N, C-alpha and C positions, 0 to 999 in steps of 0.2 A: 505495498501498499504507499509506501514509502516514496517509491518509484513514479504512484500515482498522483500523489501528492503534488511532486517535482513537477509533474505535465502540467498539472493545474493551474502551478504558477505561471509557468511558460505560457499559460492562454489564456493569462490578463486573468488568474482565478476564478473563470467562469469552469463551473461542471460541467454544463450542459455542451460549451464546445472541448471541452477535453474529453466528456465521456462517446457523444457523437462522432467523433474523425477516430477514437479507439473503437468501436464498436462497429465503424462502417469497414477500418480497415481489415478489422477481425472477420466480418462477413467476409467479404472480398477474397481473404485468405483460405475462409470454410468454403465459400463457392468453387475456386479457382483447384483446389485439390480434392473436391468431388468431380471435377470438370475434365482433370486428368485421370483420373481413378476412370470414369464415365468411357473417357476413351480407352483406355487399354483394355476394359472388360468387352467393351463393345452393351452397354446400356445403358436406355434413356432416362435422366436425371429428372427432366419434369422441370425444370427451374424457370425454362422462358414460359413455359405455359399457364405455371402456378401462382407466377410472384413478378414477373414483370409485365408492362400495363400494353394491352391488346392493343393494334391498332383496327383490328372490327368490332363494332359497336354492342352489338347480338354476343357476342364474345364476352366483353369487360361484365357486361348485365351478370352474366354466369359468374363471377370474378369478382365484384367490383372493390374488394380489399386492395390489386395491384394497383390501383391510383395513390395509394400510399409505398407499399411496398415495393416500388418499382424502385426509390432513389435510394434503397439502397443496396442494390445490383447493379455492380460491374463487373465484365466482362474479362478486359483492357488493363494492362498495367498501368497504361500512361494517361487511360480515364483516368482511375481510382486517385492515383498519384495526383496530378494537376485539379480536380475539384478538391480532394482535401485539402493540400493546399493554398488553396484560393479561397477552400473554408478557413483556413488558419489567418491566414494574412486580413482579408475584410470583417471577418467577425470580427478582429481584436480591435480593431478598429471601430468595427457597430458599437463593439460593447465600451466604449470611452465612456459615451455617455449613455449608456443604455443597459438592462438588463436581460438575465436568461430570456423572461417571458417576452420579453420582445424582438431577442434574437431568433426563437423560437417561431414567432408569429413570422417572419420573413422569412424563414427556411422551408417553413411546412405549408404557409401558404405558396410561395413561388415553385414548390416541388406543387402543388394541386391547380393550382394554375397552369402549371406548363403542361401539365397532364392530360385537363382537359382543351385548351388548346391545341394537345396533340391529337385528341380524339375529335376535333373539329374538324384540323385538318387532314383528318383519313378519311372522315364523312366525305366531300370534297374532294376530292380524289389525291389531295397534294401528300398526303403518308402511306401508311400503313407497315402493317411487321407486327414490330415490337418494341417498347419503347423501356431505357432502362438507364441509370444514373441519375444523378445528384445536381446535374449543372444547370439543371432551372432556377433549382431553390439557393443554389452557390450565384448564380448572375442577382436575384431577387436582394440576396443579403451585401453583394459587392453593391450592387444600385444604392442600397439607405445607405451603407458605408460613404461613399463618393458624396451624393447631393448633402449627408450632416457633415462632412469635414473635408470640401473640394481641397480646399486650398494647403492641404497636411502633405508637408513636402517626403520620398523618400529617395537613399539614393538608390540608383540600379547601377548595377555593373556592367564595364564599357560606356555606358547611359550618361550616368550624374545623375544631378536630379531632376527628379518629377514628379508634380501634384495627381494627388490621387483621383481629381477629377479624368488626367489625361493617360494615369495610367487605366483605368476603368473600360475609357472608352477603347484604348488597344487589346484591350482581354474582351471585350464585347466585339469587334473584328472579327478577331482570331477563332471567335465561340461561333459567331455568324456566318463565316467561311464554310460552313455546312449548308445542309438544306433538307427539302421533305419537311416530314414529321417533326424530324429535331430542331427544324429549323423552329417550328413555332412553335414547341415548346419549352424552345430561349425566348423568344420572343412574350409569354407568357408569363415565364419568370419575371423577365426586365420589365414587364408590364403590369406586376405584383410590387416588384420592390419599388419603383417608383410613386408607386400610387400609396403605397405604405409610409412611404418616406415623408409625405406631405401631411398624413393622417398623425394626430397625437395617439398612439399605443400607450396604453396607461399603464403602468408596473403596477404585480402583483404587492398587498402590502407590506409582506412578509421580505418582496425584494427590492422596496422604497427605504432606500438609505437617504432619502434626501436630495432635492436639487440641485442643491448645493455641493453638497458632498462629492454627488458625482459631475458638478463640473470643475471643482477643483482639482480631483484625480484626473479628469479629462485635460486639463490646463497645465498640470502637473508635469504629463506623459508629453504634451508636446513642447514645452519647454524642454525639457531633455532631451528631446530626441535634434529640438533645435541647436543646443550646447554642444551637443554632437557632432550637428554636421561642423558648425563652426570648429572646432576640434581638430577635428581632418580638415578639413579647408586650410589652417592654421601651418598645418604640419605637415600638409604637404608642400607648400611655401617654401618653408623652413628642408626641408629633405630636400627641393628642388634650389636650392641657394647650397646646395651643400655637393648637389650633386656636379656644378656649373663651379663654384670657384672652392670647395673643399671644406672641409671641419672647421678652419683656420680660419674661414671669412668671418664664423658668425663671433656678434661679439657677447659681452658674457652674459648680457641679459636674455640674447636669441638664446642659449647656451642651456641657462636657466631655465627659459619658458619652452623650448623643446623637449629635458627631463620632466618636468611637470605633467605638459602636454600627451607623453607616454605615458605615465603612470595614470592620469584620467581617464585615458582610453583602452589601456590595459588592463583598467579593473572594472569599467562598463562592460566588456566584452570580456 
């Protein structure tokens, strides 16, 4: 349990986010193992039939639970990896001034909306087959985070600083490069996320730590990220100077500053 407590801290203190990611990763692992066994032993697992969302509406009426279960089923390792990574990153941002209940509304609402859009698209001949994965739900969480914190900056590898609104837009473009019914599901998640972002979702009484406390926590995190970014930029400047002119070119003040910056950045990481 100590490992789980540490993982919950990594998830911003959110038990829902931590357990949600862990459970979906475990489900993927079980499904993958069963699928491999089924392949070698030549039997049909029935996972697609009973747990994924069918595009044929009469088939859906015989197993309506698939509108929820399809979100937990992934068959491709990259599919589950990117979904869970995006859920982790954007979920933590959404929780800066939100609660687990609000995260659940975004995630589950986005998943259900995506499923409904998928069924509607299939009914008019724009999709079919079956739907799996929590992409629509994750897109809803991403939209909520981007609307609530559009100017929050992240330092991206090989790109540099980028605001969350542009990161979300880039993720949407990459996601919508697909087509058919899956595209309809993604649009459903996007629509729910945007709608929920502009509707105040009340926190449950047990989760209501107070609006001011939540705001202070969000401000503290944002300030820490900004301070870290400034430290990194100043460290880069000093290292560039050393690279061009050597360590001896630094003044005593700059050498002391270099030591302090290194200590602060090492402590944060």
